[in-house]
C-alpha positions as CSV (number, residue, x, y, z in Angstrom):
1,M,270.8,-43.6,-34.7
2,L,267.1,-43.1,-35.6
3,E,266.1,-44.9,-32.5
4,N,268.3,-42.7,-30.3
5,A,267.1,-39.5,-32.0
6,N,263.5,-40.2,-30.8
7,K,264.7,-40.3,-27.2
8,T,265.4,-37.4,-24.8
9,P,269.2,-37.0,-24.3
10,L,269.2,-37.0,-20.4
11,T,266.7,-39.7,-19.5
12,G,266.6,-41.8,-22.7
13,T,262.8,-41.9,-22.6
14,P,260.8,-41.7,-25.8
15,K,260.0,-38.2,-26.9
16,V,256.4,-37.2,-26.7
17,K,255.2,-35.5,-29.9
18,T,253.3,-32.3,-29.1
19,R,250.6,-31.1,-31.4
20,R,251.4,-27.7,-32.9
21,T,247.9,-26.9,-34.0
22,M,244.6,-26.6,-32.1
23,P,241.3,-27.8,-33.7
24,F,238.7,-25.1,-34.2
25,N,236.2,-27.0,-32.1
26,Q,238.5,-26.6,-29.1
27,L,239.4,-22.9,-29.8
28,F,236.0,-21.5,-30.4
29,P,234.5,-22.1,-26.9
30,N,237.6,-20.6,-25.3
31,V,237.1,-17.5,-27.5
32,L,233.6,-17.1,-26.2
33,T,234.9,-17.5,-22.6
34,V,237.4,-14.7,-23.2
35,L,234.7,-12.5,-24.7
36,A,232.6,-13.1,-21.6
37,L,235.5,-12.0,-19.4
38,C,236.1,-8.9,-21.5
39,S,232.4,-8.0,-21.2
40,G,232.5,-8.5,-17.5
41,L,235.5,-6.3,-17.1
42,T,234.0,-3.6,-19.4
43,A,231.1,-3.4,-16.9
44,I,233.6,-2.2,-14.3
45,K,234.7,0.6,-16.7
46,F,231.1,1.7,-17.2
47,A,230.5,1.7,-13.5
48,I,233.6,3.8,-12.8
49,E,232.3,6.3,-15.3
50,G,228.8,6.3,-13.6
51,Q,227.1,4.6,-16.6
52,F,225.4,1.9,-14.5
53,E,222.8,1.0,-17.1
54,R,225.6,0.2,-19.6
55,A,227.4,-1.7,-16.9
56,V,224.5,-4.0,-16.2
57,I,224.0,-4.6,-19.9
58,A,227.7,-5.6,-20.2
59,L,227.3,-8.0,-17.2
60,V,224.2,-9.5,-18.8
61,I,226.1,-10.1,-22.0
62,A,228.8,-11.8,-20.0
63,C,226.2,-14.1,-18.5
64,F,224.9,-14.9,-22.0
65,L,228.3,-15.7,-23.4
66,D,229.1,-17.8,-20.3
67,G,226.0,-19.8,-21.0
68,I,226.7,-20.5,-24.7
69,D,230.5,-21.3,-24.3
70,G,229.8,-24.5,-22.5
71,L,227.0,-25.3,-25.0
72,A,229.3,-24.7,-27.9
73,A,232.0,-26.9,-26.3
74,R,229.6,-29.8,-26.0
75,L,228.0,-29.4,-29.5
76,L,231.5,-29.1,-31.1
77,R,232.9,-31.9,-28.9
78,G,235.6,-29.4,-27.9
79,T,235.5,-29.8,-24.1
80,T,239.0,-29.6,-22.6
81,K,240.5,-29.3,-19.1
82,F,242.1,-26.0,-20.2
83,G,238.6,-24.7,-21.2
84,A,237.1,-25.8,-18.0
85,E,239.7,-24.1,-15.9
86,L,239.5,-20.9,-18.0
87,D,235.7,-20.9,-17.7
88,S,236.0,-21.2,-13.9
89,L,238.5,-18.4,-13.6
90,S,236.5,-16.2,-15.9
91,D,233.3,-16.8,-13.7
92,A,235.2,-15.9,-10.6
93,I,236.0,-12.5,-12.0
94,S,232.9,-11.8,-14.1
95,F,230.3,-13.0,-11.5
96,G,232.3,-12.8,-8.3
97,M,234.2,-9.5,-8.5
98,V,232.3,-7.5,-11.1
99,P,228.8,-7.4,-9.4
100,V,230.2,-6.3,-6.0
101,I,232.3,-3.5,-7.6
102,L,229.1,-2.3,-9.4
103,L,227.1,-2.4,-6.2
104,F,229.8,-0.8,-4.1
105,L,230.2,2.1,-6.5
106,W,226.4,2.4,-6.8
107,A,225.1,2.1,-3.3
108,M,227.3,0.4,-0.7
109,Q,229.9,3.1,-0.3
110,G,227.6,4.8,2.1
111,A,227.5,1.7,4.3
112,G,231.2,2.1,5.2
113,A,233.1,-1.0,6.5
114,V,229.9,-3.1,6.7
115,G,229.1,-2.4,3.0
116,W,232.6,-3.5,1.9
117,A,232.4,-6.6,4.2
118,L,229.2,-7.7,2.5
119,C,230.8,-7.1,-0.9
120,L,233.8,-9.3,0.2
121,L,231.4,-11.9,1.5
122,F,229.7,-12.2,-1.9
123,A,233.0,-12.5,-3.8
124,I,234.4,-15.1,-1.5
125,C,231.2,-17.2,-1.5
126,C,231.3,-17.1,-5.3
127,V,234.8,-18.5,-5.4
128,L,233.9,-21.1,-2.8
129,R,230.9,-22.1,-4.8
130,L,232.9,-22.5,-8.0
131,A,235.5,-24.6,-6.2
132,R,232.9,-26.9,-4.8
133,F,231.2,-27.2,-8.3
134,N,234.6,-28.1,-9.8
135,T,235.1,-30.9,-7.3
136,M,231.6,-32.3,-7.7
137,V,231.8,-32.5,-11.6
138,G,231.6,-36.2,-12.5
139,D,231.0,-37.3,-9.0
140,P,230.1,-41.0,-9.4
141,G,228.2,-41.0,-6.0
142,L,225.5,-38.7,-7.4
143,P,222.4,-40.4,-9.0
144,S,221.9,-39.5,-12.7
145,W,218.7,-37.5,-12.0
146,A,220.6,-35.3,-9.5
147,H,222.5,-33.7,-12.3
148,N,219.3,-31.9,-13.3
149,Y,219.8,-29.7,-10.2
150,F,222.6,-27.4,-9.1
151,T,223.7,-27.4,-5.5
152,G,223.2,-23.8,-4.5
153,V,222.6,-21.0,-6.9
154,P,225.2,-21.0,-9.8
155,A,227.5,-18.0,-10.2
156,P,225.9,-16.4,-13.3
157,A,222.4,-16.6,-11.7
158,A,223.8,-15.2,-8.4
159,A,225.3,-12.3,-10.3
160,G,221.9,-11.6,-11.9
161,L,220.1,-11.9,-8.6
162,V,222.4,-9.6,-6.6
163,I,222.1,-6.7,-9.1
164,L,218.3,-7.1,-9.1
165,P,217.8,-4.0,-6.9
166,M,219.8,-2.0,-9.5
167,I,217.8,-3.3,-12.4
168,L,214.5,-2.5,-10.6
169,S,215.7,1.0,-9.8
170,F,216.2,1.6,-13.6
171,Y,212.5,0.8,-14.2
172,F,210.8,2.2,-11.2
173,E,213.2,5.2,-10.6
174,A,212.6,4.8,-6.9
175,G,215.2,5.6,-4.3
176,V,214.3,2.6,-2.1
177,F,216.2,0.1,-4.3
178,N,219.6,1.9,-3.9
179,S,219.3,1.8,-0.1
180,P,222.4,0.1,1.5
181,L,220.0,-1.8,3.6
182,V,218.2,-3.3,0.6
183,V,221.3,-4.0,-1.4
184,G,223.1,-5.4,1.7
185,L,220.2,-7.8,2.3
186,F,220.5,-9.0,-1.3
187,L,224.2,-9.4,-1.0
188,A,223.9,-11.5,2.2
189,T,221.0,-13.6,1.0
190,V,222.5,-14.5,-2.4
191,S,225.9,-15.2,-0.9
192,F,224.2,-17.8,1.4
193,L,222.3,-19.3,-1.5
194,M,225.5,-19.8,-3.5
195,V,227.3,-21.8,-0.8
196,S,224.2,-23.5,0.5
197,K,223.0,-27.0,-0.4
198,V,219.7,-25.7,-1.6
199,P,218.9,-27.6,-4.9
200,T,218.1,-25.3,-7.8
201,F,216.8,-26.2,-11.2
202,S,219.4,-26.7,-14.0
203,I,218.6,-26.8,-17.6
204,K,221.0,-29.7,-18.1
205,R,219.3,-32.4,-20.1
206,V,215.9,-30.6,-19.9
207,R,213.2,-32.5,-21.7
208,V,210.3,-30.5,-23.2
209,P,207.1,-32.4,-24.2
210,R,206.8,-32.2,-27.9
211,Q,203.4,-30.6,-27.8
212,F,204.9,-27.7,-25.9
213,A,207.9,-27.2,-28.3
214,L,206.2,-24.6,-30.5
215,P,204.6,-22.6,-27.6
216,M,208.0,-22.6,-25.9
217,M,209.7,-21.1,-29.0
218,L,207.0,-18.5,-29.3
219,L,207.4,-17.7,-25.6
220,I,211.2,-17.2,-26.1
221,A,210.6,-15.0,-29.2
222,T,208.1,-12.9,-27.2
223,A,210.5,-12.6,-24.3
224,T,213.3,-11.5,-26.6
225,G,211.1,-8.8,-28.0
226,F,210.2,-7.5,-24.6
227,L,213.9,-7.7,-23.6
228,V,214.7,-5.2,-26.4
229,T,211.7,-2.9,-25.9
230,E,211.3,-3.1,-22.1
231,T,214.8,-4.2,-21.0
232,W,214.6,-3.4,-17.3
233,A,211.1,-4.7,-16.7
234,T,211.9,-8.0,-18.5
235,L,215.2,-8.5,-16.7
236,G,213.6,-7.7,-13.4
237,L,210.8,-10.1,-14.1
238,M,213.2,-12.9,-15.1
239,G,215.1,-12.4,-11.8
240,L,211.9,-12.6,-9.7
241,I,210.7,-15.7,-11.6
242,Y,214.0,-17.4,-10.9
243,L,213.7,-16.5,-7.2
244,A,210.2,-17.9,-7.2
245,S,211.4,-21.2,-8.8
246,I,213.7,-22.0,-5.9
247,P,211.0,-23.3,-3.5
248,F,209.6,-25.5,-6.3
249,S,213.1,-26.9,-7.1
250,I,213.5,-27.8,-3.4
251,I,210.1,-29.6,-3.4
252,S,210.9,-31.4,-6.6
253,F,214.3,-32.5,-5.4
254,R,213.0,-33.8,-2.1
255,R,210.2,-35.7,-3.8
256,L,212.6,-37.5,-6.1
257,S,215.0,-38.2,-3.2
258,M,212.2,-39.9,-1.3
259,R,211.2,-41.9,-4.3
260,G,214.8,-42.7,-5.3
261,G,214.5,-40.8,-8.6
262,P,212.1,-41.2,-11.5
263,S,211.0,-44.7,-12.4
264,K,212.2,-46.4,-15.6
265,E,208.7,-46.1,-17.1
266,E,208.7,-42.4,-16.5
267,L,212.1,-42.0,-18.0
268,A,211.1,-44.0,-21.1
269,E,207.9,-42.1,-21.5
270,A,209.6,-38.7,-21.2
271,E,212.3,-39.7,-23.7
272,D,209.7,-40.8,-26.2
273,E,207.5,-37.7,-25.9
274,S,210.2,-35.0,-25.6
275,F,213.3,-33.5,-27.2
276,D,216.4,-32.5,-25.4
277,I,217.7,-29.1,-24.6
278,P,221.5,-29.5,-24.3
279,D,223.2,-28.5,-21.1
280,Q,224.1,-24.8,-21.0
281,G,226.3,-24.8,-18.0
């Protein structure tokens, strides 16, 4: 009787016991992902009300939460397939739909059908970029050093780049940045960068020389101070620095490709003289 009780009545196969509780280390990263999604959707509310500065802040918070949810999952060893799918769907909404709605309400309504088409282009390219990223995760054909680069611009960075004209307009208070021509150029360019094969730097497994550890922390503290006091100038500068880094990432990737990656001696030396910054998505 006991043996039959542990089998399903129709097939006679053993019953699979399901776990009724979820460990905190698996729940917490998903909570951060949901908060990121809520922040992104709140940006739409602010944009509809015409509060574009608050809308951008909400989108920036969504980018920050998206960065730390993956970090939390790895530190807590709570990475799950459900969490990965939830994160991808959240990114499609927060960084694919939200930025174009903000830009359409802010500047692209005056461009008519062309403006809406460019907004659609960005949203579709974001979804395609996320789908490609999901299929490339864990690809055994990639060399280990290649995982220090993204293929194309990642979705959160793309969201930050495409609203750069809006951020700059808050600082300079100039009408040129809300021109449909300027915003449309950003939409088309960033859309191409997302789905392109342009290698861009990732902070996965970043190694910082130990002698630069303290200066780097001081730099981060200083940047945080400026982010609070000079929000738009700091965010605009961060976006421009990221754009300027793309040519250097291309050169670095091609150099490593020609050499077949870093040598074992270089890897050993870097490991001895540096500490790791965990992957932040």
